[in-house]
C-alpha angles and dihedrals in degrees: 000000000000130000124213131189115177137175114214120203113202128188115239092258093052098053125096106260093243094051086053087051089060091049094052097046117066094201089073131085131177126342113208123198104218102174136007134185122190114207098171138354092284104017115095133168110200137180119211138179109212125192108221143047116323105210099067092042093050092045089055095044091051089062094057114103094204090064112093098181141346142179132191130212111195119216128207096247100063092270131103144202113239124200110192135169112203141174106233118212140159117002090357090060093043093052092047094050093050087068094040093084115147110265096013119122122202115224106217144253103058107198127218108198131207090237088068096254126122121213116207127178123190139169129205144100116335094246090054092049093050093046090054092055091047093046096059108109111272089233091063123078117237121198114184104216097177134006128164145088114332112250130198111256095026091111131035111185092189092069100034091202116165121241090252091048091051091047089053095051092045090054091045090055094045096050092048096252090139096041116125087246097040105237096185138029136211091279091062092046092048093049090054091046092044093229138103123288088245094056091046091051091048091048090054096043092053091048092047092049091051095048095044093044089050091048093051092044094057090057134229122326 
Protein backbone atom coordinates (compact mmCIF):
# COMPACT_ATOMS: atom_id res chain seq x y z
CA UNK A 1 0.00 0.00 0.00
CA UNK A 2 1.49 3.30 -1.13
CA UNK A 3 1.16 6.74 0.42
CA UNK A 4 1.11 9.96 -1.60
CA UNK A 5 1.26 13.57 -0.48
CA UNK A 6 1.25 16.17 -3.28
CA UNK A 7 1.12 19.92 -3.68
CA UNK A 8 -0.83 21.13 -6.71
CA UNK A 9 -0.21 24.56 -8.20
CA UNK A 10 -3.06 25.98 -10.26
CA UNK A 11 -3.12 29.11 -12.37
CA UNK A 12 -5.75 31.68 -11.40
CA UNK A 13 -8.03 30.66 -14.29
CA UNK A 14 -7.89 27.01 -13.19
CA UNK A 15 -8.81 27.50 -9.54
CA UNK A 16 -12.27 27.11 -8.14
CA UNK A 17 -13.57 30.71 -7.75
CA UNK A 18 -13.94 30.28 -4.00
CA UNK A 19 -10.32 29.17 -3.68
CA UNK A 20 -9.36 32.25 -5.67
CA UNK A 21 -11.45 34.29 -3.21
CA UNK A 22 -9.19 33.04 -0.39
CA UNK A 23 -6.10 33.99 -2.38
CA UNK A 24 -7.34 37.53 -2.99
CA UNK A 25 -8.43 38.32 0.59
CA UNK A 26 -5.77 38.52 3.29
CA UNK A 27 -8.20 37.89 6.14
CA UNK A 28 -8.63 34.26 5.06
CA UNK A 29 -6.40 31.30 5.87
CA UNK A 30 -6.69 27.66 4.92
CA UNK A 31 -9.89 26.00 3.71
CA UNK A 32 -10.06 22.30 4.54
CA UNK A 33 -12.29 19.84 2.72
CA UNK A 34 -13.44 17.54 5.53
CA UNK A 35 -15.96 15.35 3.73
CA UNK A 36 -17.25 14.85 0.20
CA UNK A 37 -19.96 12.73 -1.42
CA UNK A 38 -20.29 12.32 -5.16
CA UNK A 39 -23.82 11.66 -6.40
CA UNK A 40 -23.13 11.93 -10.12
CA UNK A 41 -20.25 12.89 -12.40
CA UNK A 42 -20.68 16.61 -11.70
CA UNK A 43 -22.81 16.59 -8.53
CA UNK A 44 -20.84 16.84 -5.29
CA UNK A 45 -21.82 17.61 -1.69
CA UNK A 46 -18.91 18.84 0.43
CA UNK A 47 -18.15 19.98 3.97
CA UNK A 48 -15.37 22.53 4.52
CA UNK A 49 -13.83 24.30 7.47
CA UNK A 50 -12.70 27.78 6.40
CA UNK A 51 -10.45 30.11 8.38
CA UNK A 52 -11.87 33.63 8.07
CA UNK A 53 -15.13 35.62 8.26
CA UNK A 54 -18.22 33.85 6.97
CA UNK A 55 -20.34 36.74 5.67
CA UNK A 56 -18.19 37.95 2.72
CA UNK A 57 -17.46 34.37 1.69
CA UNK A 58 -21.16 33.40 1.78
CA UNK A 59 -22.18 36.49 -0.16
CA UNK A 60 -19.75 35.62 -2.95
CA UNK A 61 -20.76 31.96 -2.92
CA UNK A 62 -24.41 32.95 -3.26
CA UNK A 63 -23.63 34.55 -6.63
CA UNK A 64 -22.20 31.36 -8.14
CA UNK A 65 -24.51 29.62 -10.57
CA UNK A 66 -22.83 26.23 -10.13
CA UNK A 67 -23.77 26.16 -6.43
CA UNK A 68 -27.08 24.39 -5.87
CA UNK A 69 -27.26 24.92 -2.12
CA UNK A 70 -25.08 25.86 0.84
CA UNK A 71 -25.28 26.42 4.59
CA UNK A 72 -22.83 28.04 6.99
CA UNK A 73 -22.09 27.25 10.64
CA UNK A 74 -20.11 30.03 12.32
CA UNK A 75 -17.41 29.17 14.88
CA UNK A 76 -16.24 31.29 17.80
CA UNK A 77 -12.69 31.74 16.46
CA UNK A 78 -13.43 33.67 13.25
CA UNK A 79 -13.82 30.54 11.16
CA UNK A 80 -16.82 28.61 9.87
CA UNK A 81 -18.07 25.28 8.57
CA UNK A 82 -19.52 25.26 5.11
CA UNK A 83 -21.84 22.67 3.57
CA UNK A 84 -22.09 23.16 -0.18
CA UNK A 85 -23.64 21.20 -3.01
CA UNK A 86 -22.05 22.12 -6.30
CA UNK A 87 -21.90 21.03 -9.93
CA UNK A 88 -18.26 20.57 -10.86
CA UNK A 89 -17.23 21.38 -14.41
CA UNK A 90 -14.12 22.20 -16.43
CA UNK A 91 -10.89 22.27 -14.43
CA UNK A 92 -12.72 21.48 -11.18
CA UNK A 93 -14.04 18.24 -12.65
CA UNK A 94 -10.66 17.33 -14.21
CA UNK A 95 -8.90 17.90 -10.87
CA UNK A 96 -11.49 15.83 -9.00
CA UNK A 97 -11.35 12.96 -11.49
CA UNK A 98 -7.56 12.77 -11.26
CA UNK A 99 -7.92 11.51 -7.70
CA UNK A 100 -10.90 9.26 -8.41
CA UNK A 101 -8.74 6.36 -9.57
CA UNK A 102 -10.05 2.86 -8.93
CA UNK A 103 -8.70 1.65 -5.60
CA UNK A 104 -7.35 5.02 -4.48
CA UNK A 105 -8.47 6.47 -1.14
CA UNK A 106 -8.23 10.18 -0.44
CA UNK A 107 -6.99 11.02 3.03
CA UNK A 108 -8.97 14.02 4.23
CA UNK A 109 -8.68 16.89 4.77
CA UNK A 110 -7.67 18.28 1.40
CA UNK A 111 -6.28 21.75 2.09
CA UNK A 112 -6.79 24.79 -0.12
CA UNK A 113 -4.14 27.33 0.80
CA UNK A 114 -4.15 31.13 0.49
CA UNK A 115 -0.99 30.91 -1.63
CA UNK A 116 -3.13 29.25 -4.32
CA UNK A 117 -1.86 25.69 -3.81
CA UNK A 118 -3.84 22.56 -2.97
CA UNK A 119 -2.43 19.77 -0.78
CA UNK A 120 -3.77 16.27 -1.35
CA UNK A 121 -2.91 12.99 0.38
CA UNK A 122 -3.99 9.52 -0.72
CA UNK A 123 -3.27 5.85 -0.13
CA UNK A 124 -3.74 2.83 -2.35
CA UNK A 125 -2.03 0.44 -4.76
CA UNK A 126 1.08 1.75 -6.50
CA UNK A 127 -0.59 1.83 -9.94
CA UNK A 128 -3.51 3.91 -8.62
CA UNK A 129 -1.14 6.35 -6.91
CA UNK A 130 0.90 6.72 -10.10
CA UNK A 131 -2.24 7.14 -12.23
CA UNK A 132 -3.48 9.95 -9.95
CA UNK A 133 -0.26 11.93 -10.38
CA UNK A 134 -0.26 11.40 -14.15
CA UNK A 135 -3.95 12.37 -14.46
CA UNK A 136 -3.59 15.84 -12.97
CA UNK A 137 -4.07 18.26 -15.90
CA UNK A 138 -0.74 19.11 -17.54
CA UNK A 139 -1.30 22.83 -17.02
CA UNK A 140 -1.18 22.34 -13.24
CA UNK A 141 2.11 22.00 -11.41
CA UNK A 142 2.51 18.85 -9.33
CA UNK A 143 5.09 18.66 -6.54
CA UNK A 144 5.32 15.25 -4.90
CA UNK A 145 6.08 15.99 -1.24
CA UNK A 146 6.02 12.40 0.01
CA UNK A 147 5.61 9.06 -1.69
CA UNK A 148 6.37 5.63 -0.29
CA UNK A 149 4.99 2.76 1.71
CA UNK A 150 2.21 3.66 4.11
CA UNK A 151 3.40 3.36 7.71
CA UNK A 152 1.30 3.07 10.84
CA UNK A 153 1.33 6.37 12.70
CA UNK A 154 1.99 8.49 9.61
CA UNK A 155 -1.51 9.94 9.78
CA UNK A 156 -3.74 10.82 12.70
CA UNK A 157 -7.17 11.92 11.53
CA UNK A 158 -8.04 13.07 15.05
CA UNK A 159 -5.54 15.92 14.83
CA UNK A 160 -5.90 16.91 11.17
CA UNK A 161 -2.46 18.48 11.09
CA UNK A 162 -0.99 19.30 7.71
CA UNK A 163 2.32 17.68 6.80
CA UNK A 164 4.11 21.01 7.21
CA UNK A 165 2.53 21.67 10.61
CA UNK A 166 3.62 18.23 11.79
CA UNK A 167 7.15 18.91 10.55
CA UNK A 168 7.20 22.18 12.49
CA UNK A 169 6.06 20.49 15.72
CA UNK A 170 8.55 17.66 15.19
CA UNK A 171 11.42 20.14 14.79
CA UNK A 172 10.23 22.18 17.79
CA UNK A 173 10.25 19.09 20.01
CA UNK A 174 13.63 17.96 18.68
CA UNK A 175 15.28 21.35 19.26
CA UNK A 176 13.90 21.73 22.80
CA UNK A 177 11.43 24.51 21.99
CA UNK A 178 8.85 22.80 24.24
CA UNK A 179 11.27 21.87 27.03
CA UNK A 180 10.47 23.03 30.55
CA UNK A 181 13.52 25.28 30.34
CA UNK A 182 13.20 26.28 26.70
CA UNK A 183 16.41 25.27 24.94
CA UNK A 184 15.58 26.79 21.56
CA UNK A 185 13.52 29.66 20.17
CA UNK A 186 11.65 30.28 16.98
CA UNK A 187 14.85 31.24 15.20
CA UNK A 188 16.26 27.73 15.65
CA UNK A 189 12.98 26.14 14.57
CA UNK A 190 12.78 28.41 11.51
CA UNK A 191 16.37 27.61 10.53
CA UNK A 192 15.67 23.88 10.57
CA UNK A 193 12.47 24.38 8.56
CA UNK A 194 14.21 26.76 6.14
CA UNK A 195 11.56 29.47 6.60
CA UNK A 196 11.10 32.81 8.37
CA UNK A 197 10.48 33.02 12.12
CA UNK A 198 7.02 34.42 11.36
CA UNK A 199 6.15 31.37 9.25
CA UNK A 200 7.54 28.98 11.87
CA UNK A 201 5.50 30.68 14.59
CA UNK A 202 2.34 30.56 12.49
CA UNK A 203 2.83 26.84 11.74
CA UNK A 204 3.22 26.08 15.45
CA UNK A 205 0.25 28.25 16.45
CA UNK A 206 -2.03 26.57 13.92
CA UNK A 207 -0.84 23.12 14.99
CA UNK A 208 -1.33 23.95 18.67
CA UNK A 209 -4.82 25.33 18.01
CA UNK A 210 -5.81 22.19 16.13
CA UNK A 211 -4.47 19.85 18.81
CA UNK A 212 -6.01 21.78 21.69
CA UNK A 213 -9.36 22.22 19.94
CA UNK A 214 -9.49 18.49 19.22
CA UNK A 215 -8.62 17.66 22.82
CA UNK A 216 -11.38 19.90 24.21
CA UNK A 217 -13.92 18.64 21.66
CA UNK A 218 -13.36 15.07 22.79
CA UNK A 219 -14.38 16.03 26.32
CA UNK A 220 -12.82 15.33 29.74
CA UNK A 221 -11.06 12.09 30.54
